[in-house]
C-alpha positions, 0 to 999 in steps of 0.5 A: 500500500502506497504511503505519503508522508508530508513534512516541513510545515510550521509557524512562519511570519508573513513574508517568510518561506517554507519548503514542504516535502512529501516522501512516498513509499510502497508503490506497486508500480513505479513512482514515476507513473504518478502525477503529484499534487499539493492541496490545502484545507483551511479551517471551515473551508473545503480542500483546494488545489495548490499545485501539481506536477507531471510524472517526469517534472516537465510541466507544473500547474499552480492555483492563481493564489500561488503563482509566482510564489510557490514552486513544485518539484519532484525527485523520482529517484527518491520518490519525493515531491516538494513545495517551496513556498515564498512570500507567505501570506496569512491566507496560506494558512491550512493543512497541506496534503500531497496526493498522487494520481496515475496519468496526467496532473489534475486540479480536482481532489476527486482525481487523486487516489492516494493521500498523505495525512497533511502538515500544518502551515500557519502564517502569522500577520 
């Protein structure tokens, strides 16, 4: 059974940076066959798309809120995906989860088959 474990969250002041990691393991098929995404859920809100990356990392997509500030990347040899977040804002606060889906990247939570438990990101003003 595939496992996804996020790390790197924490408390940061507005304008600061965090680099989230998602370490994966237990794949029955190679990790490189899965597009990866990051989602976040703020208190009282639905989970929303943050960023996604293709299987070989050649293409990435971002929510409008993160464009120019967030960078998603992956290391297929390590089975790990990253989310570098700069210029953080209080609105970025939430639980950040990584997810995997076969095929092309997507923006909908319903497209993803595997999920991590999430890591809390709190941005203070």
